[in-house]
C-alpha positions as a Markdown table, in Angstrom:
| # | Residue | x | y | z |
|---|---|---|---|---|
| 1 | Unk | 0.0 | 0.0 | 0.0 |
| 2 | Unk | 2.9 | 2.3 | 0.9 |
| 3 | Unk | 4.6 | 1.8 | -2.5 |
| 4 | Unk | 1.3 | 2.2 | -4.4 |
| 5 | Unk | 0.7 | 5.6 | -2.8 |
| 6 | Unk | 4.3 | 6.7 | -3.6 |
| 7 | Unk | 3.6 | 5.6 | -7.2 |
| 8 | Unk | 0.5 | 7.7 | -7.4 |
| 9 | Unk | 2.3 | 10.8 | -6.1 |
| 10 | Unk | 5.2 | 10.3 | -8.5 |
| 11 | Unk | 2.7 | 9.9 | -11.4 |
| 12 | Unk | 0.9 | 13.1 | -10.4 |
| 13 | Unk | 4.2 | 15.1 | -10.2 |
| 14 | Unk | 5.4 | 13.8 | -13.5 |
| 15 | Unk | 2.1 | 14.8 | -15.2 |
| 16 | Unk | 2.5 | 18.4 | -13.8 |
| 17 | Unk | 6.0 | 18.4 | -15.0 |
| 18 | Unk | 5.0 | 17.3 | -18.5 |
| 19 | Unk | 2.3 | 20.1 | -18.7 |
| 20 | Unk | 4.9 | 22.7 | -17.7 |
| 21 | Unk | 7.6 | 21.6 | -20.1 |
| 22 | Unk | 5.1 | 21.5 | -22.9 |
| 23 | Unk | 5.0 | 17.8 | -23.6 |
| 24 | Unk | 1.4 | 17.7 | -22.6 |
| 25 | Unk | -1.1 | 20.6 | -22.8 |
| 26 | Unk | -4.7 | 21.0 | -22.1 |
| 27 | Unk | -6.8 | 21.1 | -25.3 |
| 28 | Unk | -7.8 | 24.6 | -26.4 |
| 29 | Unk | -11.2 | 25.5 | -27.6 |
| 30 | Unk | -12.0 | 24.6 | -31.2 |
| 31 | Unk | -10.5 | 27.0 | -33.8 |
| 32 | Unk | -7.4 | 27.9 | -31.6 |
| 33 | Unk | -4.2 | 27.7 | -33.6 |
| 34 | Unk | -0.5 | 27.1 | -32.6 |
| 35 | Unk | -1.4 | 25.3 | -29.4 |
| 36 | Unk | 0.9 | 26.5 | -26.7 |
| 37 | Unk | 1.3 | 25.3 | -23.2 |
| 38 | Unk | 0.2 | 27.7 | -20.4 |
| 39 | Unk | 2.7 | 28.0 | -17.6 |
| 40 | Unk | 3.3 | 30.3 | -14.5 |
| 41 | Unk | 5.8 | 32.1 | -16.8 |
| 42 | Unk | 3.4 | 32.8 | -19.6 |
| 43 | Unk | 2.3 | 36.2 | -18.6 |
| 44 | Unk | 5.9 | 37.2 | -17.8 |
| 45 | Unk | 6.9 | 36.2 | -21.2 |
| 46 | Unk | 4.2 | 38.2 | -22.9 |
| 47 | Unk | 4.9 | 41.3 | -20.8 |
| 48 | Unk | 8.6 | 41.2 | -21.7 |
| 49 | Unk | 8.1 | 40.6 | -25.5 |
| 50 | Unk | 5.0 | 42.8 | -25.9 |
| 51 | Unk | 5.8 | 45.9 | -23.9 |
| 52 | Unk | 8.1 | 47.3 | -26.6 |
| 53 | Unk | 5.0 | 47.4 | -28.9 |
| 54 | Unk | 3.0 | 49.5 | -26.6 |
| 55 | Unk | 3.2 | 53.3 | -26.5 |
| 56 | Unk | 2.1 | 56.1 | -24.1 |
| 57 | Unk | 0.1 | 58.9 | -25.9 |
| 58 | Unk | -0.3 | 62.4 | -24.7 |
| 59 | Unk | -2.3 | 65.1 | -26.5 |
| 60 | Unk | -2.5 | 68.8 | -26.2 |
| 61 | Unk | -5.3 | 71.1 | -27.4 |
| 62 | Unk | -5.4 | 74.9 | -27.0 |
| 63 | Unk | -9.0 | 76.0 | -26.6 |
| 64 | Unk | -9.9 | 79.7 | -27.3 |
| 65 | Unk | -12.4 | 81.3 | -25.0 |
| 66 | Unk | -15.9 | 81.9 | -26.2 |
| 67 | Unk | -17.7 | 85.1 | -25.9 |
| 68 | Unk | -20.6 | 83.2 | -24.6 |
| 69 | Unk | -19.2 | 80.1 | -22.8 |
| 70 | Unk | -21.5 | 77.1 | -22.8 |
| 71 | Unk | -21.2 | 73.7 | -21.3 |
| 72 | Unk | -19.1 | 71.6 | -23.6 |
| 73 | Unk | -20.7 | 68.4 | -25.0 |
| 74 | Unk | -19.1 | 65.4 | -23.3 |
| 75 | Unk | -18.0 | 62.4 | -25.2 |
| 76 | Unk | -19.7 | 59.1 | -24.3 |
| 77 | Unk | -16.3 | 57.7 | -23.5 |
| 78 | Unk | -15.7 | 60.4 | -21.0 |
| 79 | Unk | -18.9 | 59.3 | -19.3 |
| 80 | Unk | -17.6 | 55.8 | -19.0 |
| 81 | Unk | -14.1 | 56.9 | -18.0 |
| 82 | Unk | -14.9 | 59.7 | -15.6 |
| 83 | Unk | -12.9 | 62.3 | -17.4 |
| 84 | Unk | -10.8 | 59.7 | -19.3 |
| 85 | Unk | -7.9 | 61.3 | -17.4 |
| 86 | Unk | -8.5 | 64.6 | -18.9 |
| 87 | Unk | -6.8 | 67.4 | -17.1 |
| 88 | Unk | -8.0 | 70.9 | -17.5 |
| 89 | Unk | -5.8 | 73.9 | -16.8 |
| 90 | Unk | -7.8 | 77.2 | -16.6 |
| 91 | Unk | -6.0 | 80.6 | -16.5 |
| 92 | Unk | -7.7 | 83.6 | -15.2 |
| 93 | Unk | -9.4 | 86.5 | -17.1 |
| 94 | Unk | -10.8 | 84.1 | -19.9 |
| 95 | Unk | -7.4 | 83.4 | -21.6 |
| 96 | Unk | -6.9 | 80.4 | -23.8 |
| 97 | Unk | -6.7 | 77.2 | -21.9 |
| 98 | Unk | -4.8 | 74.0 | -22.5 |
| 99 | Unk | -6.6 | 70.7 | -22.5 |
| 100 | Unk | -4.3 | 67.7 | -22.1 |
| 101 | Unk | -5.1 | 64.0 | -22.0 |
| 102 | Unk | -3.4 | 60.7 | -21.8 |
| 103 | Unk | -4.0 | 57.4 | -23.6 |
| 104 | Unk | -2.3 | 54.4 | -25.0 |
| 105 | Unk | -1.6 | 52.9 | -28.4 |
| 106 | Unk | 0.0 | 49.8 | -30.1 |
| 107 | Unk | 2.6 | 49.6 | -32.9 |
| 108 | Unk | 1.4 | 47.5 | -35.8 |
| 109 | Unk | 4.4 | 47.8 | -38.2 |
| 110 | Unk | 7.9 | 48.8 | -38.5 |
| 111 | Unk | 7.1 | 51.9 | -40.5 |
| 112 | Unk | 5.6 | 53.6 | -37.4 |
| 113 | Unk | 1.9 | 53.1 | -37.8 |
| 114 | Unk | 0.2 | 53.0 | -34.3 |
| 115 | Unk | -3.4 | 52.0 | -33.5 |
| 116 | Unk | -5.4 | 53.8 | -30.8 |
| 117 | Unk | -8.8 | 55.0 | -30.1 |
| 118 | Unk | -10.5 | 57.9 | -32.0 |
| 119 | Unk | -11.6 | 59.6 | -28.7 |
| 120 | Unk | -7.9 | 59.8 | -27.5 |
| 121 | Unk | -6.9 | 61.9 | -30.5 |
| 122 | Unk | -10.2 | 63.5 | -31.4 |
| 123 | Unk | -10.0 | 67.3 | -32.0 |
| 124 | Unk | -6.4 | 67.7 | -30.7 |
| 125 | Unk | -3.6 | 70.0 | -31.8 |
| 126 | Unk | -0.6 | 67.8 | -30.8 |
| 127 | Unk | 0.1 | 64.1 | -30.3 |
| 128 | Unk | 3.2 | 62.9 | -28.5 |
| 129 | Unk | 4.2 | 59.2 | -28.5 |
| 130 | Unk | 6.4 | 57.9 | -25.9 |
| 131 | Unk | 8.1 | 54.3 | -26.3 |
| 132 | Unk | 9.1 | 51.9 | -23.5 |
| 133 | Unk | 12.8 | 53.2 | -23.7 |
| 134 | Unk | 11.6 | 56.7 | -23.0 |
| 135 | Unk | 12.2 | 58.0 | -26.5 |
| 136 | Unk | 9.5 | 60.5 | -27.6 |
| 137 | Unk | 8.1 | 61.4 | -31.1 |
| 138 | Unk | 5.6 | 63.9 | -32.4 |
| 139 | Unk | 2.8 | 61.8 | -34.2 |
| 140 | Unk | 0.7 | 62.6 | -37.2 |
| 141 | Unk | -2.9 | 61.6 | -37.4 |
| 142 | Unk | -3.3 | 59.5 | -40.4 |
| 143 | Unk | -7.0 | 58.4 | -40.2 |
| 144 | Unk | -10.0 | 58.2 | -37.9 |
| 145 | Unk | -13.2 | 56.3 | -37.8 |
| 146 | Unk | -15.6 | 57.7 | -35.2 |
| 147 | Unk | -18.2 | 54.9 | -35.8 |
| 148 | Unk | -15.9 | 52.3 | -34.4 |
| 149 | Unk | -13.7 | 54.7 | -32.2 |
| 150 | Unk | -10.5 | 53.7 | -34.0 |
| 151 | Unk | -7.6 | 56.1 | -34.8 |
| 152 | Unk | -4.5 | 55.5 | -36.8 |
| 153 | Unk | -1.4 | 57.7 | -36.1 |
| 154 | Unk | 2.2 | 57.5 | -37.4 |
| 155 | Unk | 5.6 | 58.4 | -36.2 |
| 156 | Unk | 8.9 | 58.7 | -38.1 |
| 157 | Unk | 11.1 | 56.3 | -36.0 |
| 158 | Unk | 14.9 | 56.6 | -35.9 |
| 159 | Unk | 15.2 | 53.2 | -34.4 |
| 160 | Unk | 13.8 | 49.8 | -35.2 |
| 161 | Unk | 10.3 | 49.3 | -34.0 |
| 162 | Unk | 8.8 | 46.1 | -32.6 |
| 163 | Unk | 5.3 | 45.6 | -34.1 |
| 164 | Unk | 2.8 | 43.5 | -32.3 |
| 165 | Unk | 1.4 | 40.5 | -34.2 |
| 166 | Unk | -2.3 | 40.7 | -35.0 |
| 167 | Unk | -4.5 | 37.9 | -33.7 |
| 168 | Unk | -7.8 | 36.4 | -34.5 |
| 169 | Unk | -10.5 | 37.7 | -32.3 |
| 170 | Unk | -13.2 | 35.5 | -33.9 |
| 171 | Unk | -11.8 | 32.4 | -32.0 |
| 172 | Unk | -11.8 | 34.2 | -28.6 |
| 173 | Unk | -14.4 | 32.9 | -26.2 |
| 174 | Unk | -15.4 | 33.5 | -22.6 |
| 175 | Unk | -12.8 | 32.2 | -20.1 |
| 176 | Unk | -9.7 | 32.7 | -22.3 |
| 177 | Unk | -6.8 | 34.4 | -20.4 |
| 178 | Unk | -5.9 | 37.8 | -21.6 |
| 179 | Unk | -3.4 | 40.7 | -20.7 |
| 180 | Unk | -3.8 | 44.5 | -21.0 |
| 181 | Unk | -0.9 | 46.9 | -21.2 |
| 182 | Unk | -1.4 | 50.7 | -21.1 |
| 183 | Unk | -1.0 | 54.0 | -19.5 |
| 184 | Unk | -3.5 | 54.1 | -16.7 |
| 185 | Unk | -3.4 | 57.4 | -14.7 |
| 186 | Unk | 0.0 | 58.1 | -16.3 |
| 187 | Unk | 1.6 | 55.0 | -15.0 |
| 188 | Unk | 3.1 | 54.0 | -18.3 |
| 189 | Unk | 3.4 | 50.4 | -19.6 |
| 190 | Unk | 1.2 | 48.9 | -16.7 |
| 191 | Unk | 0.3 | 45.2 | -17.1 |
| 192 | Unk | -2.9 | 43.7 | -15.9 |
| 193 | Unk | -4.3 | 40.2 | -16.5 |
| 194 | Unk | -7.7 | 38.6 | -16.5 |
| 195 | Unk | -10.1 | 36.6 | -18.6 |
| 196 | Unk | -12.6 | 37.3 | -21.4 |
| 197 | Unk | -15.8 | 37.7 | -19.7 |
| 198 | Unk | -18.0 | 37.7 | -22.7 |
| 199 | Unk | -17.9 | 38.4 | -26.5 |
| 200 | Unk | -20.0 | 40.3 | -29.0 |
| 201 | Unk | -21.3 | 43.0 | -26.6 |
| 202 | Unk | -23.2 | 45.3 | -28.9 |
| 203 | Unk | -25.1 | 47.7 | -26.6 |
| 204 | Unk | -22.3 | 49.2 | -24.5 |
| 205 | Unk | -22.6 | 52.7 | -25.9 |
| 206 | Unk | -25.8 | 54.2 | -27.4 |
| 207 | Unk | -26.0 | 53.2 | -31.0 |
| 208 | Unk | -26.3 | 56.7 | -32.3 |
| 209 | Unk | -23.0 | 57.5 | -30.6 |
| 210 | Unk | -21.2 | 54.3 | -31.9 |
| 211 | Unk | -23.0 | 52.4 | -34.6 |
| 212 | Unk | -20.6 | 49.5 | -35.0 |
| 213 | Unk | -20.1 | 47.6 | -31.7 |
| 214 | Unk | -19.0 | 44.1 | -31.1 |
| 215 | Unk | -17.0 | 44.4 | -28.0 |
| 216 | Unk | -14.9 | 41.8 | -26.1 |
| 217 | Unk | -15.7 | 42.2 | -22.3 |
| 218 | Unk | -12.8 | 41.5 | -20.0 |
| 219 | Unk | -12.1 | 41.7 | -16.3 |
| 220 | Unk | -8.5 | 42.6 | -16.9 |
| 221 | Unk | -8.2 | 45.8 | -15.1 |
| 222 | Unk | -8.3 | 48.8 | -17.4 |
| 223 | Unk | -8.6 | 52.5 | -16.2 |
| 224 | Unk | -8.5 | 56.0 | -17.5 |
| 225 | Unk | -5.4 | 56.2 | -19.8 |
| 226 | Unk | -5.8 | 52.5 | -21.0 |
| 227 | Unk | -7.8 | 53.7 | -23.9 |
| 228 | Unk | -6.2 | 52.6 | -27.2 |
| 229 | Unk | -3.9 | 50.1 | -25.6 |
| 230 | Unk | -3.8 | 46.4 | -26.5 |
| 231 | Unk | -5.7 | 43.4 | -25.2 |
| 232 | Unk | -3.5 | 40.3 | -25.9 |
| 233 | Unk | -4.1 | 36.6 | -25.9 |
| 234 | Unk | -1.7 | 34.1 | -24.3 |
| 235 | Unk | 0.4 | 34.1 | -27.4 |
| 236 | Unk | 1.1 | 37.7 | -27.2 |
| 237 | Unk | -1.2 | 38.5 | -30.2 |
| 238 | Unk | -3.3 | 41.6 | -30.5 |
| 239 | Unk | -7.0 | 40.6 | -30.1 |
| 240 | Unk | -8.5 | 43.9 | -29.1 |
| 241 | Unk | -8.1 | 47.6 | -28.5 |
| 242 | Unk | -9.1 | 48.6 | -25.1 |
| 243 | Unk | -11.8 | 51.3 | -25.2 |
| 244 | Unk | -14.2 | 51.8 | -22.4 |
| 245 | Unk | -15.2 | 50.7 | -18.9 |
| 246 | Unk | -18.5 | 50.4 | -17.2 |
| 247 | Unk | -18.0 | 52.1 | -13.9 |
| 248 | Unk | -19.9 | 54.5 | -11.5 |
| 249 | Unk | -16.6 | 55.9 | -10.2 |
| 250 | Unk | -14.6 | 56.3 | -13.4 |
| 251 | Unk | -12.2 | 53.6 | -12.3 |
| 252 | Unk | -12.1 | 49.9 | -13.0 |
| 253 | Unk | -14.9 | 47.8 | -11.7 |
| 254 | Unk | -13.9 | 44.7 | -13.5 |
| 255 | Unk | -16.1 | 45.4 | -16.6 |
| 256 | Unk | -14.0 | 46.6 | -19.5 |
| 257 | Unk | -14.5 | 46.5 | -23.2 |
| 258 | Unk | -12.1 | 46.1 | -26.2 |
| 259 | Unk | -12.8 | 46.5 | -29.9 |
| 260 | Unk | -12.0 | 43.2 | -31.5 |
| 261 | Unk | -9.2 | 43.3 | -33.9 |
| 262 | Unk | -11.2 | 41.5 | -36.6 |
| 263 | Unk | -13.4 | 44.5 | -36.7 |
| 264 | Unk | -10.3 | 46.8 | -37.2 |
| 265 | Unk | -8.4 | 44.8 | -39.8 |
| 266 | Unk | -10.7 | 45.7 | -42.7 |
| 267 | Unk | -10.5 | 49.4 | -42.0 |
| 268 | Unk | -6.7 | 49.7 | -42.0 |
| 269 | Unk | -6.3 | 50.1 | -45.8 |
| 270 | Unk | -8.9 | 52.9 | -45.9 |
| 271 | Unk | -7.5 | 54.7 | -42.8 |
| 272 | Unk | -4.0 | 54.7 | -44.5 |
| 273 | Unk | -5.0 | 55.6 | -47.9 |
| 274 | Unk | -8.1 | 57.9 | -47.5 |
| 275 | Unk | -7.9 | 58.9 | -43.8 |
| 276 | Unk | -11.5 | 57.7 | -43.4 |
| 277 | Unk | -13.6 | 54.6 | -44.0 |
| 278 | Unk | -15.9 | 53.9 | -46.9 |
| 279 | Unk | -18.6 | 51.4 | -45.8 |
| 280 | Unk | -21.1 | 49.3 | -47.7 |
| 281 | Unk | -24.8 | 50.1 | -47.4 |
| 282 | Unk | -28.2 | 48.5 | -48.1 |
| 283 | Unk | -30.5 | 51.2 | -47.3 |
| 284 | Unk | -32.6 | 49.6 | -44.6 |
| 285 | Unk | -33.6 | 50.0 | -41.0 |
| 286 | Unk | -33.1 | 46.7 | -39.2 |
| 287 | Unk | -33.7 | 45.4 | -35.7 |
| 288 | Unk | -32.9 | 42.1 | -33.8 |
| 289 | Unk | -35.7 | 39.5 | -33.3 |
| 290 | Unk | -36.8 | 39.4 | -29.6 |
| 291 | Unk | -38.7 | 36.3 | -28.4 |
| 292 | Unk | -41.8 | 38.4 | -28.3 |
| 293 | Unk | -41.3 | 39.4 | -32.0 |
| 294 | Unk | -40.7 | 35.7 | -32.9 |
| 295 | Unk | -43.9 | 34.7 | -31.5 |
| 296 | Unk | -45.9 | 37.6 | -32.8 |
| 297 | Unk | -44.4 | 37.2 | -36.2 |
| 298 | Unk | -44.5 | 33.4 | -36.2 |
| 299 | Unk | -40.8 | 33.1 | -37.0 |
| 300 | Unk | -38.9 | 29.8 | -36.5 |
| 301 | Unk | -36.0 | 31.5 | -34.5 |
| 302 | Unk | -34.6 | 34.7 | -33.2 |
| 303 | Unk | -31.6 | 34.5 | -35.5 |
| 304 | Unk | -31.4 | 37.0 | -38.4 |
| 305 | Unk | -32.2 | 40.7 | -38.8 |
| 306 | Unk | -35.7 | 42.0 | -39.2 |
| 307 | Unk | -36.3 | 44.6 | -41.9 |
| 308 | Unk | -38.3 | 47.4 | -40.4 |
| 309 | Unk | -37.9 | 50.0 | -43.1 |
| 310 | Unk | -36.5 | 50.2 | -46.7 |
| 311 | Unk | -35.2 | 53.4 | -48.1 |
| 312 | Unk | -36.8 | 54.3 | -51.5 |
| 313 | Unk | -34.4 | 53.6 | -54.4 |
| 314 | Unk | -31.7 | 52.3 | -52.1 |
| 315 | Unk | -29.9 | 49.0 | -52.9 |
| 316 | Unk | -32.4 | 46.9 | -50.8 |
| 317 | Unk | -35.3 | 48.6 | -52.5 |
| 318 | Unk | -33.9 | 47.9 | -56.0 |
| 319 | Unk | -33.2 | 44.2 | -55.0 |
| 320 | Unk | -36.9 | 43.8 | -53.9 |
| 321 | Unk | -36.4 | 43.5 | -50.1 |
| 322 | Unk | -39.4 | 44.6 | -48.0 |
| 323 | Unk | -40.3 | 45.4 | -44.5 |
| 324 | Unk | -41.0 | 42.2 | -42.4 |
| 325 | Unk | -38.4 | 40.3 | -44.3 |
| 326 | Unk | -35.8 | 38.6 | -42.2 |
| 327 | Unk | -32.2 | 38.5 | -43.5 |
| 328 | Unk | -30.6 | 35.2 | -42.6 |
| 329 | Unk | -27.6 | 35.2 | -44.8 |
| 330 | Unk | -25.5 | 38.0 | -46.6 |
| 331 | Unk | -22.9 | 37.2 | -49.2 |
| 332 | Unk | -22.6 | 33.6 | -47.7 |
| 333 | Unk | -22.3 | 34.7 | -44.1 |
| 334 | Unk | -25.2 | 33.5 | -41.7 |
| 335 | Unk | -26.5 | 36.5 | -39.9 |
| 336 | Unk | -26.9 | 36.3 | -36.1 |
| 337 | Unk | -28.8 | 39.6 | -35.5 |
| 338 | Unk | -29.1 | 43.2 | -36.5 |
| 339 | Unk | -25.7 | 44.3 | -35.2 |
| 340 | Unk | -24.1 | 41.4 | -37.1 |
| 341 | Unk | -25.7 | 42.4 | -40.3 |
| 342 | Unk | -24.6 | 46.0 | -39.9 |
| 343 | Unk | -21.0 | 44.9 | -39.6 |
| 344 | Unk | -21.1 | 42.4 | -42.4 |
| 345 | Unk | -22.7 | 45.0 | -44.8 |
| 346 | Unk | -20.3 | 47.7 | -43.8 |
| 347 | Unk | -17.3 | 45.4 | -44.5 |
| 348 | Unk | -18.5 | 44.4 | -47.9 |
| 349 | Unk | -16.9 | 46.4 | -50.8 |
| 350 | Unk | -19.0 | 49.0 | -52.4 |
| 351 | Unk | -20.6 | 47.9 | -55.8 |
| 352 | Unk | -20.1 | 44.2 | -55.1 |
| 353 | Unk | -23.0 | 42.1 | -56.1 |
| 354 | Unk | -24.1 | 39.8 | -53.3 |
| 355 | Unk | -26.6 | 37.1 | -52.7 |
| 356 | Unk | -29.0 | 37.8 | -49.8 |
| 357 | Unk | -31.1 | 35.0 | -48.3 |
| 358 | Unk | -34.2 | 36.0 | -46.5 |
| 359 | Unk | -37.4 | 34.7 | -44.9 |
| 360 | Unk | -40.7 | 36.2 | -46.2 |
| 361 | Unk | -44.0 | 34.9 | -44.8 |
| 362 | Unk | -42.3 | 31.6 | -43.7 |
| 363 | Unk | -40.7 | 30.9 | -47.1 |
| 364 | Unk | -36.9 | 31.3 | -48.0 |
| 365 | Unk | -36.1 | 33.5 | -50.9 |
| 366 | Unk | -32.8 | 34.6 | -52.4 |
| 367 | Unk | -32.2 | 38.1 | -54.0 |
| 368 | Unk | -29.2 | 39.7 | -55.5 |
| 369 | Unk | -28.1 | 43.1 | -54.1 |
| 370 | Unk | -25.5 | 45.6 | -55.4 |
| 371 | Unk | -23.9 | 47.1 | -52.3 |
| 372 | Unk | -24.0 | 50.9 | -52.1 |
| 373 | Unk | -22.0 | 53.5 | -50.2 |
| 374 | Unk | -23.2 | 54.4 | -46.7 |
| 375 | Unk | -24.4 | 58.0 | -46.4 |
| 376 | Unk | -24.7 | 60.0 | -43.2 |
| 377 | Unk | -26.8 | 59.2 | -40.3 |
| 378 | Unk | -30.5 | 60.1 | -40.1 |
| 379 | Unk | -32.0 | 62.8 | -37.8 |
| 380 | Unk | -33.8 | 61.9 | -34.7 |
| 381 | Unk | -37.4 | 62.8 | -33.5 |
| 382 | Unk | -38.1 | 65.4 | -30.9 |
| 383 | Unk | -40.9 | 64.8 | -28.4 |
| 384 | Unk | -44.2 | 66.6 | -28.9 |
| 385 | Unk | -47.3 | 66.9 | -26.7 |
| 386 | Unk | -50.6 | 65.2 | -27.4 |
| 387 | Unk | -55.8 | 61.7 | -26.9 |
| 388 | Unk | -57.5 | 57.5 | -26.4 |
| 389 | Unk | -55.9 | 55.1 | -24.0 |
| 390 | Unk | -55.1 | 51.5 | -24.7 |
| 391 | Unk | -52.0 | 49.3 | -23.8 |
| 392 | Unk | -51.3 | 51.9 | -21.1 |
| 393 | Unk | -50.6 | 54.7 | -23.6 |
| 394 | Unk | -52.4 | 57.8 | -25.0 |
| 395 | Unk | -52.5 | 58.5 | -28.7 |
| 396 | Unk | -53.8 | 61.3 | -30.8 |
| 397 | Unk | -54.5 | 62.1 | -34.4 |
| 398 | Unk | -51.8 | 63.8 | -36.3 |
| 399 | Unk | -53.0 | 67.3 | -37.4 |
| 400 | Unk | -51.5 | 69.1 | -40.4 |
| 401 | Unk | -49.7 | 71.4 | -37.9 |
| 402 | Unk | -48.1 | 68.4 | -36.1 |
| 403 | Unk | -47.2 | 66.9 | -39.4 |
| 404 | Unk | -45.4 | 70.0 | -40.4 |
| 405 | Unk | -43.7 | 70.4 | -37.1 |
| 406 | Unk | -42.4 | 66.9 | -37.1 |
| 407 | Unk | -41.5 | 67.1 | -40.8 |
| 408 | Unk | -43.7 | 64.1 | -41.8 |
| 409 | Unk | -44.7 | 63.3 | -45.3 |
| 410 | Unk | -48.3 | 62.8 | -44.3 |
| 411 | Unk | -50.7 | 63.0 | -41.4 |
| 412 | Unk | -51.4 | 59.3 | -41.3 |
| 413 | Unk | -50.9 | 57.3 | -38.1 |
| 414 | Unk | -51.4 | 58.2 | -34.5 |
| 415 | Unk | -49.0 | 60.0 | -32.3 |
| 416 | Unk | -48.1 | 58.5 | -28.8 |
| 417 | Unk | -48.4 | 61.3 | -26.3 |
| 418 | Unk | -48.2 | 59.6 | -23.0 |
| 419 | Unk | -47.0 | 56.2 | -21.5 |
| 420 | Unk | -48.1 | 54.9 | -18.2 |
| 421 | Unk | -45.2 | 53.5 | -16.1 |
| 422 | Unk | -45.3 | 49.7 | -15.9 |
| 423 | Unk | -47.9 | 49.3 | -18.6 |
| 424 | Unk | -47.6 | 47.0 | -21.7 |
| 425 | Unk | -46.4 | 50.0 | -23.8 |
| 426 | Unk | -43.8 | 50.9 | -21.1 |
| 427 | Unk | -42.6 | 47.2 | -21.0 |
| 428 | Unk | -42.3 | 47.2 | -24.9 |
| 429 | Unk | -40.2 | 50.3 | -24.8 |
| 430 | Unk | -42.5 | 52.5 | -26.6 |
| 431 | Unk | -41.9 | 56.2 | -26.2 |
| 432 | Unk | -43.7 | 59.6 | -26.4 |
| 433 | Unk | -43.3 | 60.8 | -29.9 |
| 434 | Unk | -43.5 | 57.4 | -31.5 |
| 435 | Unk | -46.0 | 57.2 | -34.4 |
| 436 | Unk | -48.0 | 54.0 | -34.8 |
| 437 | Unk | -48.6 | 53.2 | -38.5 |
| 438 | Unk | -49.9 | 49.7 | -38.3 |
| 439 | Unk | -51.2 | 47.1 | -35.9 |
| 440 | Unk | -50.9 | 43.4 | -36.9 |
| 441 | Unk | -50.5 | 44.6 | -40.6 |
| 442 | Unk | -53.6 | 46.8 | -40.4 |
| 443 | Unk | -53.0 | 50.3 | -41.5 |
| 444 | Unk | -53.6 | 52.9 | -38.7 |
| 445 | Unk | -54.4 | 56.4 | -40.2 |
| 446 | Unk | -56.2 | 57.9 | -37.2 |
| 447 | Unk | -57.6 | 57.2 | -33.7 |
| 448 | Unk | -60.6 | 55.4 | -35.1 |
| 449 | Unk | -58.4 | 53.0 | -37.0 |
| 450 | Unk | -56.3 | 52.5 | -33.9 |
| 451 | Unk | -59.3 | 51.7 | -31.7 |
| 452 | Unk | -60.8 | 49.2 | -34.3 |
| 453 | Unk | -57.4 | 47.5 | -34.6 |
| 454 | Unk | -57.0 | 47.0 | -30.9 |
| 455 | Unk | -60.5 | 45.7 | -30.6 |
| 456 | Unk | -59.7 | 43.0 | -33.2 |
| 457 | Unk | -57.0 | 41.6 | -31.0 |
| 458 | Unk | -58.1 | 38.3 | -29.4 |
| 459 | Unk | -57.5 | 37.7 | -25.7 |
| 460 | Unk | -54.3 | 35.9 | -25.2 |
| 461 | Unk | -52.9 | 37.1 | -28.5 |
| 462 | Unk | -50.0 | 39.6 | -29.0 |
| 463 | Unk | -49.9 | 42.5 | -31.4 |
| 464 | Unk | -47.1 | 43.7 | -33.5 |
| 465 | Unk | -46.9 | 47.5 | -34.0 |
| 466 | Unk | -45.2 | 49.1 | -36.9 |
| 467 | Unk | -44.0 | 52.4 | -35.6 |
| 468 | Unk | -42.0 | 55.5 | -36.9 |
| 469 | Unk | -39.4 | 56.8 | -34.4 |
| 470 | Unk | -37.7 | 59.8 | -35.7 |
| 471 | Unk | -36.6 | 59.1 | -39.3 |
| 472 | Unk | -36.6 | 55.3 | -38.8 |
| 473 | Unk | -39.4 | 52.6 | -38.7 |
| 474 | Unk | -39.2 | 49.6 | -36.5 |
| 475 | Unk | -41.5 | 46.7 | -35.3 |
| 476 | Unk | -42.6 | 46.4 | -31.7 |
| 477 | Unk | -44.3 | 43.4 | -30.1 |
| 478 | Unk | -46.8 | 44.2 | -27.3 |
| 479 | Unk | -49.5 | 42.5 | -25.2 |
| 480 | Unk | -52.6 | 44.1 | -24.0 |
| 481 | Unk | -53.4 | 44.4 | -20.2 |
| 482 | Unk | -55.9 | 41.6 | -20.2 |
| 483 | Unk | -53.6 | 39.0 | -22.0 |
C-alpha cells in the first residue's frame, strides 16, 4: 500500500512536469491555432516581449475662450471613464486654456503606424508618443473612424520598432486568459491580466454614438489612460483595442470592453489611404428579433435581422427587399442579429453584387443586391405633446400642424403622447413621440383605426406594432393588459 501511494504521487508530479515543459497541454477550444502550453511564466513572457510594442500617448489642445461660454458636450467615452484622465488647466481672465489628455497605443508595423482610439486623438492639436525606452516622437494623425472609435497615427522612427502580431478575435471565447498593457493614470506600460468575460457585446454605448459595436468584455483591469492600448491573448497576439469601462466611479470595476481586432483589420487600408472609412450600405432600418417578436411574427427562431424599413431607391429597395423580411444570410455569411448584419454589410466592398437569403411569410427566398455607399446618419425625432388610451398609452390624431412640425410626409398614423409607467407600452419600450402606422398589418391612419385594430386583438394574442421613431421605422411586439 505504501509503494502504491508513492507511485501515485510520482505519477501526479510527472504529469504536472510534462504540462509545464510543454510535452502535454490542455486542449484549447475549437478554432485555436498554434497550441501553446500555459505555464506560470506565460504572462511574464508576454509582458517582456510585448511591452516594446505599446506606447504612451499624450495630447494637447489649445482652446480659445468663447464670448458666450457654454457647457461643452461630453464624449460618451468620458462618461464611461470619468474624465478619461482629462486634465483641464484654466487661466484667469478668460485666456486660452490648454486641455491635455493621456492614452495608449500599439505599434502595428515597422514603418511607425500606431493604432489607438479615436476619442484619444479627437480634435487635438498635438500628439506625442513615448516608447518603452523613453524616446518621444511627435505623431501625425493618419486616419480616424468615429463609428468604431478607431484612430491611426504615425511616427517617423529613428530606431527599429517592434510591431505586435495581429491575432484572430473570432476564435476568442469567454474564459480565455488575456493581458492588457497601457498607461492608466499616467503610470506607463502597466500590465494587468484577467479573462474574457464575454464576447459580441453590442449595446455598451448608445447606437447613435457608436454604430458598430462588437466588444470583447474582460475583467483585466483597465482604467483612464488605458484607452487605445492592446488586449493580448496568451500568445502575445493583439486581439482587441481597450476602449471603455462600465463604472460609476470612473475607475475599473472589472467590466472593461475592447474593440475586437477583426473589426479593425478591414479598416486599416482605408485609414492609411483615405484617412477615413468607406462602408457598404443596403438602405434599410433593421432590428434584432426578440422572443416576443418571434412569437408575434411566427418566426422559426430569433436569428437573423428583421427589416423594419426600406429606403426608397436604395440598394435593398432595388433588390426587392421589403419590411418584415428577415435577412438570414448576406454574401454567404449566416446572420446572427441586426448588429451582425450591420458589420457584415459595412465590411463589404461598395458595388459588389451579393446574394441575400431572407425569410418572407415563412418561405426562404434569395435576391441579388448591389452594395451601395453608406451615407450620413438620419436625424432623430423630438418629443411633442398630445388623446385615447389602450396598452397603457395615450394617442392622438396627427394634425397638419403636427405633421409640419415633425416634418412628416403625411398625417397618417397616431402619435403616442403619454406612456403609463409599468404598462404594456412601457414594457415594450414605446416612447412619447412614436407614431403608430400599423397594428398586426392593419394600417392605422387615425384614432378610429387604432381603436378598431385594438378591438380586433383576441384575448391571449399579442400584437405587432409598426411604428415610426424619428426618421426610422421599427416593429414592436406588445401584449394588452388583459392578456
